[in-house]
C-alpha positions in Angstrom: 0.1 0.2 0.1 0.8 3.5 -0.5 0.3 6.2 1.6 -0.8 9.8 0.2 -1.3 12.9 1.9 -2.4 16.5 1.6 -0.1 19.2 3.0 -1.0 22.8 3.2 0.7 25.8 4.9 -1.8 28.4 6.6 -0.9 32.0 7.7 -2.5 33.4 10.5 -5.4 34.9 8.5 -5.7 32.3 5.4 -4.1 29.7 3.0 -0.4 30.4 1.7 0.2 27.3 -0.1 -1.0 23.9 -0.9 -0.8 21.5 -4.0 -2.4 23.8 -6.1 -0.9 27.1 -5.5 2.5 25.3 -5.8 1.3 23.9 -9.3 0.3 27.6 -10.4 3.5 29.1 -8.9 5.6 26.5 -11.1 3.4 27.5 -14.3 3.9 30.9 -13.7 7.6 30.3 -13.5 7.6 28.2 -16.8 5.4 30.5 -18.8 6.0 34.1 -17.2 2.1 34.6 -17.4 -0.6 34.2 -15.0 -3.1 33.9 -18.1 -0.8 31.0 -19.9 -0.5 29.4 -16.5 -4.3 29.5 -15.8 -4.9 28.1 -19.3 -2.2 25.2 -18.7 -4.2 24.5 -15.5 -7.6 24.7 -16.7 -8.5 27.2 -14.2 -10.0 30.7 -14.8 -7.7 33.5 -15.0 -9.7 35.5 -12.1 -9.1 32.5 -9.9 -5.3 32.1 -10.6 -5.1 35.7 -10.1 -6.9 35.5 -6.8 -4.7 32.7 -5.5 -1.5 34.6 -6.3 -2.9 37.8 -4.6 -3.6 35.7 -1.5 -0.1 34.0 -1.5 1.8 36.8 -1.8 -0.4 38.6 0.9 0.2 35.8 3.6 3.7 35.3 2.8 6.5 37.4 4.7 8.0 38.4 1.6 6.7 38.7 -2.3 6.6 35.6 -4.0 5.4 36.7 -7.3 6.2 40.0 -9.0 3.9 41.3 -11.9 5.0 43.9 -14.7 2.4 45.8 -16.1 2.3 45.9 -19.9 3.9 48.7 -22.1 6.0 48.5 -24.9 7.8 45.2 -24.4 4.8 43.7 -22.7 3.9 42.5 -19.3 4.4 39.6 -17.2 4.7 37.6 -14.0 7.9 36.4 -12.5 8.6 34.4 -9.1 11.0 36.2 -6.9 13.9 34.1 -5.5 11.8 33.8 -2.3 9.1 32.3 -4.3 11.5 29.6 -6.0 12.8 29.0 -2.3 9.1 28.6 -0.8 8.2 25.9 -3.8 11.6 24.1 -3.1 10.6 24.2 0.6 7.2 22.7 0.3 8.2 19.9 -1.9 10.8 19.0 0.5 8.4 19.1 3.3 5.7 17.2 1.5 8.4 14.3 0.4 9.6 14.1 4.2 6.0 14.1 5.2 5.3 11.5 2.8 8.0 9.4 3.7 7.4 9.5 7.3 3.8 8.6 6.7 4.7 5.6 4.8 7.2 4.3 7.3 4.5 4.8 10.0 1.6 3.2 8.0 4.2 0.2 7.2 5.1 -0.1 10.8 1.1 -0.3 12.1 0.4 -2.7 9.3 3.5 -4.9 10.1 2.1 -5.0 13.7 -1.2 -6.4 12.7 0.3 -9.3 10.8 
């Protein structure tokens, strides 16, 4: 058997990160655009925009920076802190999954 987990990080006043928001941040990093990232993930631009606003509001430092359009066009990019947040989330998720699997295997082994 394989153990699955759902991990989210909460700020005092709301959700900072979960798997969906991490996927959105990674897509923004890949495309440099909330619009393209939302299309890739099959969510509305409005939903993606609100999620990014929430992440930036709840994080201690900016995770995403937006550049308004103009001669060279606009865009959205992750800050170095934003890339670090993704890395930390994925490392924590892996460690939690590993721990949960070990515990489950031990419990099941005790019952055999």
